[in-house]
C-alpha positions as CSV (number, residue, x, y, z in Angstrom):
1,X,168.2,42.3,67.8
2,X,171.5,43.2,68.7
3,X,173.2,44.4,72.1
4,X,174.0,48.0,70.9
5,X,170.2,48.2,69.9
6,X,168.9,48.4,73.4
7,X,171.5,49.5,75.4
8,X,172.8,53.5,76.5
9,X,175.3,53.6,73.5
10,X,178.8,55.0,73.1
11,X,180.1,56.2,70.3
12,X,181.0,54.5,66.5
13,X,184.6,53.7,66.3
14,X,186.7,52.3,63.7
15,X,188.2,49.0,63.5
16,X,191.5,50.6,63.5
17,X,190.6,51.7,66.9
18,X,189.3,48.9,68.1
19,X,192.5,46.8,67.4
20,X,194.3,49.5,69.4
21,X,191.6,49.2,72.4
22,X,192.1,45.4,72.8
23,X,195.9,45.2,71.9
24,X,194.8,43.0,68.5
25,X,196.0,42.9,64.5
26,X,193.6,44.2,62.6
27,X,193.3,42.3,59.1
28,X,191.0,44.5,57.2
29,X,190.7,48.4,56.6
30,X,191.4,50.5,59.7
31,X,188.9,53.4,58.6
32,X,186.0,51.1,58.4
33,X,183.4,52.1,61.2
34,X,181.8,49.7,63.3
35,X,178.6,50.6,64.9
36,X,178.1,48.0,67.3
37,X,179.0,44.5,68.5
38,X,176.9,41.7,69.1
39,X,177.2,37.5,69.5
40,X,177.1,35.9,66.1
41,X,173.2,35.3,66.5
42,X,172.5,38.9,66.7
43,X,175.4,40.7,65.9
44,X,173.5,43.1,62.5
45,X,175.3,44.5,59.9
46,X,178.3,47.4,60.5
47,X,178.8,45.9,64.0
48,X,181.6,43.4,65.5
49,X,181.0,39.7,66.8
50,X,183.3,36.8,68.0
51,X,184.3,33.5,67.8
52,X,187.0,31.8,70.4
53,X,188.0,28.9,68.3
54,X,188.7,28.8,64.3
55,X,187.2,25.9,64.2
56,X,183.7,27.7,64.9
57,X,184.1,30.2,61.8
58,X,181.7,28.0,59.9
59,X,179.1,29.2,62.7
60,X,179.3,33.0,61.9
61,X,178.8,31.9,58.0
62,X,175.1,33.5,58.0
63,X,176.0,36.0,60.4
64,X,175.5,40.0,59.3
65,X,178.3,41.3,61.6
66,X,180.9,43.1,59.1
67,X,183.8,42.0,61.2
68,X,185.2,39.7,64.0
69,X,187.4,39.0,67.1
70,X,189.0,36.0,66.8
71,X,191.9,33.9,68.6
72,X,193.6,33.6,64.6
73,X,193.2,34.6,61.0
74,X,190.3,32.4,59.5
75,X,189.5,32.2,56.1
76,X,186.2,34.6,56.0
77,X,185.4,37.2,54.1
78,X,185.2,39.9,56.7
79,X,187.5,42.4,58.8
80,X,189.1,40.3,61.4
81,X,190.9,41.1,64.8
82,X,193.6,38.7,65.9
83,X,193.9,38.4,69.5
84,X,195.4,36.5,72.4
85,X,192.2,36.4,74.6
86,X,189.1,36.8,72.7
87,X,186.4,37.0,75.6
88,X,188.6,39.8,77.4
89,X,188.6,41.8,74.1
90,X,184.8,41.3,73.0
91,X,184.2,42.3,76.4
92,X,186.2,45.6,76.2
93,X,183.9,46.1,73.1
94,X,181.2,45.3,74.2
95,X,181.7,47.7,77.0
96,X,182.7,50.4,75.1
97,X,179.4,50.3,73.0
98,X,177.5,49.0,76.2
99,X,179.2,51.9,79.1
100,X,178.8,49.9,83.0
101,X,175.4,51.5,84.0
102,X,176.5,53.4,87.5
103,X,174.5,51.7,90.3
104,X,173.1,54.9,91.6
105,X,169.4,54.2,92.2
106,X,166.9,56.9,93.9
107,X,166.0,56.4,97.5
108,X,162.7,55.7,96.1
109,X,160.6,57.4,93.4
110,X,161.1,57.4,89.8
111,X,164.5,59.0,89.0
112,X,165.1,62.3,87.0
113,X,165.9,61.2,84.1
114,X,163.4,58.4,83.5
115,X,160.5,58.4,81.0
116,X,157.1,57.6,82.4
117,X,153.8,57.2,80.1
118,X,151.1,59.7,81.1
119,X,148.7,56.8,81.5
120,X,151.0,54.2,83.1
121,X,151.2,53.8,87.3
122,X,153.7,53.2,89.6
123,X,153.5,53.0,93.0
124,X,154.9,55.4,95.2
125,X,157.2,52.4,97.0
126,X,158.2,51.5,93.7
127,X,162.0,52.6,92.9
128,X,162.2,53.5,89.2
129,X,166.7,53.8,88.3
130,X,168.3,56.3,85.3
131,X,167.0,56.2,81.8
132,X,164.4,54.0,82.3
133,X,161.3,54.0,79.8
134,X,157.7,52.8,80.8
135,X,155.1,52.5,78.4
136,X,151.2,53.2,77.9
137,X,149.3,51.9,80.9
138,X,152.0,50.0,82.1
139,X,151.3,49.3,86.0
140,X,154.5,49.0,88.6
141,X,153.5,47.6,91.8
142,X,154.5,48.0,95.7
143,X,158.5,47.8,95.9
144,X,159.2,47.1,92.5
145,X,162.3,48.1,91.3
146,X,163.6,48.9,88.1
147,X,167.2,49.6,87.4
148,X,168.9,51.8,84.8
149,X,168.8,51.2,81.1
150,X,165.6,48.9,81.4
151,X,162.8,49.0,79.0
152,X,159.0,48.3,79.6
153,X,156.4,48.4,76.7
154,X,152.8,49.1,77.2
155,X,149.9,47.4,78.8
156,X,152.9,45.5,81.3
157,X,152.2,44.7,85.1
158,X,155.1,44.5,87.1
159,X,153.7,42.7,90.6
160,X,154.8,43.7,93.9
161,X,158.9,43.1,94.5
162,X,159.6,42.4,91.1
163,X,163.5,43.3,90.6
164,X,164.1,44.1,86.9
165,X,168.0,44.5,86.3
166,X,170.0,47.0,83.9
167,X,168.9,47.1,80.1
168,X,166.1,44.5,80.3
169,X,164.1,44.9,77.9
170,X,160.4,44.3,78.3
171,X,157.9,44.2,75.2
172,X,153.8,44.8,75.4
173,X,151.6,42.8,77.6
174,X,153.9,41.4,79.6
175,X,152.8,40.1,83.2
176,X,155.5,39.4,85.8
177,X,154.2,38.0,89.2
178,X,155.3,39.1,92.5
179,X,159.5,38.4,93.9
180,X,160.3,37.5,90.4
181,X,164.3,38.3,89.5
182,X,164.8,39.3,86.0
183,X,168.4,39.8,84.5
184,X,170.3,38.9,87.6
185,X,174.3,37.7,86.0
186,X,174.3,34.5,85.1
187,X,176.6,31.6,87.1
188,X,179.9,32.0,84.9
189,X,183.2,31.6,86.4
190,X,186.5,30.5,85.1
191,X,189.2,28.7,87.5
192,X,192.0,30.8,87.5
193,X,195.4,30.0,90.7
194,X,193.1,27.8,92.6
195,X,190.3,30.7,92.7
196,X,186.7,30.9,90.9
197,X,186.9,34.4,89.0
198,X,183.7,35.8,87.8
199,X,183.6,35.4,83.7
200,X,181.6,38.8,81.9
201,X,178.1,39.2,82.7
202,X,177.3,42.2,80.0
203,X,174.2,41.2,78.4
204,X,171.1,41.4,79.0
205,X,167.1,39.7,79.0
206,X,165.1,40.2,76.2
207,X,161.4,39.4,77.1
208,X,159.0,39.7,73.9
209,X,154.9,40.4,73.9
210,X,152.1,38.5,76.0
211,X,154.4,36.8,78.2
212,X,153.6,35.8,81.5
213,X,155.6,34.8,84.4
214,X,155.1,33.3,87.5
215,X,156.5,34.1,91.4
216,X,160.3,33.9,92.1
217,X,161.4,33.2,88.5
218,X,164.7,33.9,88.1
219,X,165.9,34.6,84.8
220,X,169.7,35.2,84.1
221,X,170.9,37.8,81.5
222,X,173.1,36.5,78.5
223,X,176.7,36.8,79.0
224,X,177.3,39.3,75.7
225,X,173.8,39.2,74.3
226,X,170.5,38.0,75.1
227,X,168.7,35.7,77.0
228,X,165.3,35.8,75.3
229,X,161.9,34.6,76.2
230,X,159.7,34.1,73.1
231,X,156.4,35.5,72.2
232,X,153.0,34.1,74.4
233,X,155.2,31.7,76.6
234,X,154.1,30.8,79.9
235,X,156.4,30.5,82.6
236,X,154.8,29.1,85.7
237,X,155.9,30.2,89.4
238,X,160.2,29.2,90.4
239,X,161.2,28.6,87.0
240,X,164.9,29.1,86.5
241,X,166.1,30.1,82.9
242,X,170.2,30.3,83.1
243,X,172.1,33.0,80.9
244,X,172.4,32.6,77.0
245,X,169.2,30.5,77.0
246,X,166.7,31.2,74.0
247,X,162.9,30.1,74.8
248,X,160.7,30.0,71.6
249,X,157.5,31.4,71.3
250,X,154.4,30.0,73.1
251,X,156.1,27.9,75.5
252,X,154.6,26.2,78.5
253,X,157.1,25.9,81.6
254,X,155.6,24.4,84.6
255,X,157.0,25.2,88.3
256,X,160.0,24.2,89.3
257,X,162.2,23.7,85.9
258,X,165.5,24.0,86.1
259,X,167.6,25.2,82.2
260,X,171.1,25.4,82.1
261,X,172.7,27.8,80.1
262,X,173.1,28.6,76.2
263,X,169.4,26.5,75.7
264,X,167.6,26.6,72.9
265,X,163.8,25.7,72.4
266,X,161.6,25.7,69.7
267,X,157.9,27.0,69.2
268,X,154.8,25.4,71.1
269,X,157.4,23.3,73.6
270,X,155.7,21.9,77.1
271,X,158.1,21.5,79.8
272,X,156.4,19.5,83.1
273,X,156.8,20.3,86.6
274,X,160.5,19.8,87.9
275,X,162.2,18.8,84.3
276,X,165.9,19.9,84.4
277,X,167.9,20.6,81.1
278,X,171.6,20.5,80.6
279,X,173.4,23.2,79.4
280,X,173.6,23.4,75.3
281,X,170.7,21.6,74.9
282,X,168.4,22.4,72.0
283,X,164.4,21.1,71.9
284,X,162.6,20.7,68.5
285,X,159.3,22.5,68.1
286,X,156.4,21.5,69.8
287,X,158.7,18.8,72.0
288,X,156.6,17.8,75.6
289,X,158.9,16.7,78.4
290,X,157.2,14.6,81.3
291,X,157.7,15.9,85.0
292,X,160.9,15.3,86.4
293,X,162.6,14.4,83.3
294,X,166.4,14.9,82.8
295,X,167.4,16.4,79.3
296,X,170.7,15.4,78.5
297,X,170.7,15.3,74.7
298,X,168.7,17.7,71.8
299,X,165.6,16.2,71.7
300,X,163.6,16.2,68.1
301,X,160.4,18.0,67.8
302,X,156.7,16.5,67.7
303,X,157.5,14.1,70.1
304,X,156.9,13.3,74.0
305,X,159.6,12.6,76.6
306,X,159.8,10.6,79.8
307,X,162.4,9.8,82.5
308,X,166.0,10.5,83.1
309,X,168.2,10.5,81.1
310,X,165.1,11.6,78.6
311,X,163.6,9.3,75.9
312,X,161.0,8.8,74.1
313,X,157.1,8.4,75.7
314,X,157.8,4.6,73.6
315,X,160.7,3.7,75.0
316,X,160.2,4.9,78.4
317,X,157.0,2.4,78.3
318,X,159.1,-0.3,77.3
319,X,161.5,0.2,80.0
320,X,158.7,0.6,82.8
321,X,156.9,-3.0,81.3
322,X,160.4,-4.7,81.8
323,X,160.8,-3.0,85.6
324,X,157.6,-3.8,86.7
325,X,158.4,-7.3,85.7
326,X,161.6,-7.2,87.4
327,X,160.3,-9.2,91.2
328,X,159.0,-12.1,88.9
329,X,162.1,-12.2,86.9
330,X,164.1,-12.1,89.9
331,X,162.1,-15.1,91.2
332,X,162.0,-17.3,87.7
333,X,166.3,-16.5,88.0
334,X,166.4,-17.8,91.8
335,X,164.3,-21.3,90.3
336,X,166.3,-21.6,87.4
337,X,169.4,-21.4,89.5
338,X,168.5,-23.9,92.1
339,X,167.6,-26.2,89.4
340,X,171.0,-25.7,87.6
341,X,172.2,-26.5,91.0
342,X,170.3,-29.8,91.7
343,X,171.2,-30.8,87.9
344,X,175.1,-29.9,88.7
345,X,174.8,-32.1,92.1
346,X,173.2,-35.4,89.8
347,X,175.6,-35.0,87.6
348,X,178.5,-35.0,90.3
349,X,177.0,-38.2,91.7
350,X,176.5,-39.9,88.7
351,X,180.5,-39.3,87.6
352,X,181.4,-40.3,91.1
353,X,179.3,-43.7,90.9
354,X,181.3,-44.1,87.5
355,X,184.2,-43.7,89.0
């Protein structure tokens, strides 16, 4: 699913117009129509994507996008717009297709432009913003806030004080418990002239069907595209999932897990309590990570991992076996050092006598 699929869309635009908009050099047909913009993993045919370095051209070999914004000309069979600052240019294009939502919200109740199914229940103290869609039999509990352009499917439950940021897409039978925040800005900054300047936060959160999210969970929006929670995944209380993460189907994520930006998990992954994942880490299908483990590198599927840095259970058991022997090894080392000292004294004494 591309960014443009879930957005309040701007009009289509030609590549020539995009090149003018971003001040770039077009390599291709200026009359080619562009229907939207998306990151490489999500862009659809007729859309434009981006790479921020020429050496990453291979990363879009299977991308469906018809055009790419790039810092220099690359050897690919699609139209290109060459710019000096790829991220600034791509953010400009994203804003064209998905204009920034107004922050205006009704003081209470449901905005006149929201579309609420007749069988849905919205508590009088909930606040529903402009252009929100809520499906059949969905229940919105007291104090919940749903911001502009969000879509909520059928048979969902948003418990008290849940906050859904703009453009979030929630599919059917999703349960979100009290106090969770879905779609806040990711923690992204660049250092410029001695100051930390926020980077673009123009993406969204996509939650697939049959997901359950515990209390006080935070899931950040993507930079340009989605942060995605796969079908059937269950998330415990007080979990943090950062921007651009792609969580697979039927994962179990236990309390106080922290997942840094752009991580990816396979299907049926289990993360036990207080597990931490470094950014840009990938976990294979059916990987199990034990409590308080720190994941610093990619982990293959169908294995159990423990410790920090996390390694296989077999390796950790070997480490723990050695650690349990450390007091005994220390005593043995002290004994051996004493024996060496005594032997050295005997040698020194014999040398003096021989002299």
